[in-house]
Every structure is written in C-alpha cells, then in structure tokens.
C-alpha angles and dihedrals in degrees: 000000000000090000091053091049091050091049090050094048093046090062097054123104118218102244117063095357116043094031091049092050090048091054093049090046091052091050090051089050093054101259121143102230110216104182145353116203116253129192113279096021125114105251105184087218092300129117099180129019123194143170129217131175111231122180090347093305131106116246122192117213121198118191130192117192125214132173120234131355127349100240137146091282096055093039095056102027095135117248092350095050125113093246093052093046092051091049091050093050091048091053097045118095115248088240088070087073108023139028101224131160089232141002116296118256090243141000119219120197108196125182110207119198135158096230138051137277109264118225092235091069103029096092093046092048093048090050091051092050093048093048097046097043090051091050094044113049112206092031125120123187122192144132141233109218123188093277090055091046093051089054094050093044094048090053094049105032099116094051120114116284098352092133111048112233094017119117100232093195092059090044091053092050092047092052092044091058097031094108098039110117113259093357108175098220094225092151092049092051090050089049091053091045090056091053099042098063118136129331118308113251094234145003094266091052090048093051091046090052093049092047089054092050092048091050092050092050092050090051094052093045090049092051091048093051092048086059090049092250105131091162093064091048089058094045091051089054092049091051090053095045092050094042089054092047092050090046092050093050094046094048100032090239103148103148091096100096095122096045092044091052088053091055090047089052090051089051092049091048091053090049089050092052091053095048095044086058092046097041094101092052093048089060095051125085106260087357093155093054089098094164093044132266091293087078095105096168109018094052095058093040090052092047096051092048091053090043092060093047093048090051090051091051089055093048097043094046089053090046089054094045097248096136095166092057090044092056090047093051093045090053088053090049090054089049093050090053095047101042101036112061088186085079085070095052110070114186099187130047088229090065080085085082092062092041092052091047091050091048090050092049089053092047096050086050090055091251099112093137088063089055090053090048091049089051089053091053092051091047088051091056094046092045090055092049090051090050091052094042090242120153115281122211110308110249102217102043092253102164093175090058090049092050091050093047092056097038100046122344136324108281122223094250093059103111119194102140091103131045139188091176097066096056088050090055094050090050091051086056085065090066088080128049102219098062100102095111093046092052092047092049098053104030096090098046095078101046094120093057127090098233113204142183123205124215123192122246115267092247099043098139099090093059105029095094096034106056146336106306116252132195118023123124126303112202106207131192094040109177121222097214116212091216115074093215091053092046091050093048093048093048095049089046091055089047092053091047098045099028127196124297110254120239114277119233094262093051090049097047107026120010135344092199094070092078089059089055089049093052092053096041100044095030090235108162114258107254111260093231088066095064099029092066088068094056113122103244096028115141117269091245089064094058113140124256127202115265 
C-alpha cells in the first residue's frame, strides 16, 4: 500500500492538491489549522499555519509546500525559493499567523514536498538550518519529504476528508467489512461510481483520479489481507479493474494504458501472494481439501475458484511481460490439476469459465496438449456420473441446490438436463491430435442432454465490464460426434457460421486482458472464438493472438 500512496502523492501539485491534503492531514493529527494561503494574500513564506499543544505548551507550525524534489533550483528560486520563504517566515512576527496571548513555546518551520532532498543541496540546507536555529532560540527547521508524507498519510487515511472527493463514510464501511467472508463490496462499488463520473477535463486530472482509485483499492486489499482474507483482496482489485474499463468505454477515455497496467500489476502481485502461500498445498495430493476429503461440495468449489485465479495470473503475467512469473504460475497450475482430483469434478456448468481460462493459460504457455488431457479427465468424471445417474453440473449456478443434492436428495430446482460445459470439453480435445479414442469413448454418454454453445451479442461492449452478459445466441442441439474428423468438421463449421467476437473498444485501445478478468468475475462464458483458435486443424486466419 505504501507504494500506491507514494504514487498518489507524487502526482499532486502544490496549490489546490498537496496543500489541501496537508491541511486535512493536520486536522486528522489533532492540529488546529489557522490559515491556508490563498491567491492575493501575503503569505510570509507560509502555505499552511497550525497550532498544537505539546506537553502543555503551545507550538506554532508553519508549513511551506513545494512540488517535486528539493534541489538547487527550488532552494534558490528567487523570491519563491525555499530559502527565501524560510527567511521570510523566520522574520515574520508570530502574530501574523496566530492571535495568542503570548509567544508560542516553539516555532516549527517545515518544508513539505512530494519528492526527496537532492544531494546537491543537502549540505547547503543543513548549514542554513544549523545557523538559523542557533541564532533563533525556540526555532526548529525541518522537512517532510515523500517518505515522511507516506508514513503520515498511511496512518491517517481513514480519517474524515483526507482524500478530496472521496466519500469517507463509504470508505470506512468498506474497510470495516473488507475481511468479512464473501462480502459483496456494495459500498466500494458505490464509492468508485461516485469518483468515476464523466471524462476528466485534462491529463493531470485524469492521472490524479486514477491515482486516487488505485490508492483506495490498495487500502481495501490491505485491510482484507490483514484479516487473512486474500479472496476479498482479489475481488476488490477485480471490481476496480472492471469499473475503470466500463468507465473508459462509456466516456471514451482510453489514454490510461500506463495507469491500467499498474493496476494489473497490483492485481497480479496479490495473486502471487496468495499462490506463494498455497504452493505447498498445490503440490500435495488433495492439498486443497482443507476440511478433509469428506468435503464433497466445498473442495471442488474452492478448487475451481483457485483454478480461475491461477489461470489469470499466468495470462496477466504474460500480458505484462513477466515471463518468469508466468512460467512459475503455469507450473503451479499444472500441479493443481495433477494433485487435486477435485479439478476434474465440476459441480456447476459455469465452472466451464475456469476450465476455459486454465486451458487458455496452458495454450499460451505452449502446453496445449495438457489442456486436452485435462479435458479428457473431466469428461471421464462426467461420463461416470452419467452412467451412474449421478447429478451432472448444475446449469444455473445454484450452489444451494448443489449443497442439498449432496446432503440429502436432489431438489426439483436442480437443473442438469442442458450443458454448455460438455461441448467445450469435447472441443478442447481437438487441441491434440491423438484424442480419437477418447472422443469415441465419451461421445455417447451424454446423448440425453441438450448440449449448447453460447455466443455473445454483437454489441457486447457496453455491458462486458459491468455485469454478466445477457442475450446473445444459444446454439442448442449440439452433437458430440464420436468420430474426431466429424467433430472437427462440425466445430469449424459452427465457427465459420457464428464467427469470433471482435475486440471491444477497451481491448483495442487499452488492454485485451480485461475481458478475461470480466469472464472470471461475472461468470460470463468465455467466448468460443477464444478457444477454437487453438484447435489442431483450424484455418490459419483463426490463429490465436496474445490478449
């Protein structure tokens, strides 16, 4: 979080931003703020004046605010330089800043800047401080550089009004519930909605806005992790990534590539923290069965959630060019699939989202054969369930119905007569050439089902980053052909007929990886064109491109 605070502070200008934050920070720390310089007023070299009682005595604090580093140029910049401002403040009577019955016990002159002290001015500054404090008893001269500011801001972030434009009530509620399991983050979404209104008037305002959004997201993630809830930290990042993408599309604000990449890196770092912690379990047989093998429902649900996140870590790391992290994450993905049989036992039809993301992560890592093998394992489990008349993946994501089916008996609302997952699995088998026997073995086991494939609506862009996509086209009556050549021909025929969804505006101008986050977060099925480009025998024009 300190890095996010530093990034936020570094982007502030001195007038109207850094001085406002300083005033709010001082109020949060118990100072009585006396004045903040306004245009046209005589400042005596001071931007903010404040009082604080320390040890029963009144201390007068005089702050001057500067942007950037303290270097030779800012030190000796004529009448507006730091040296000149300090001299003016030293010479000014205390009555120019405060109406006191007597002189304050001490005066503190503090230069506040969102940079560092450059070595070319450090000796000159230290000499000035030593000379002036010796000549003026009761005077202290110091500075708050960006590191000092980060510490002060981190300690006081939740206090009223510290961040201009941020609803502190919503922020406090968000942080209070940040570590509560499966918290919905309604307050955080409202908070972001209040900030992301309209297009910023200029580049500086846009950068300031995005820095604020990033800082808030880091705060929420940090509070969630402190409560040992890594899941909520990830969900908060996803909400921000998708809210920004939706805002960019709706306002046409696409000049945010650098800032969005920073948010993606934060998200990837959070994912890495989680999987570094889980790495030992991923390499153990049934390592994710944290409540024991009797976890008939929780174990698979946990596994598929982690599967989707681990796939995103691979894909986002590749997108950001961190190939070392991508290879590490992909190796963990392989370990999860091998050592946790729960990954072969989907309980919900929407687990196809996580399976498709995992397959794409393997494919982009040049391990597509492993994805085909994984699909065969899942089909093996589903085929056995079909043979035994056991429940197949529930179509509508009804977890309560799944829990009841395993605890007692299958409830009437449990719907497994249709499936979009099974056609996906058969098409993943086409990623390898030697899957004829597997296809033949399982094709007849699902004849009673209405196999379906979903295609997104033509104009999906306005809603992709806002909610689960609705509408589109559902192709019903899909046939799982027993012959590989027939299955390949039918699949490529459907691809020619329905085509691939074109890139949305955000993918075209900012980041193609955001749609992958949207698929996982909203449980929107992965677009068929994404996995069909990896089919062995697909036409050259359908070759995959990196997200």
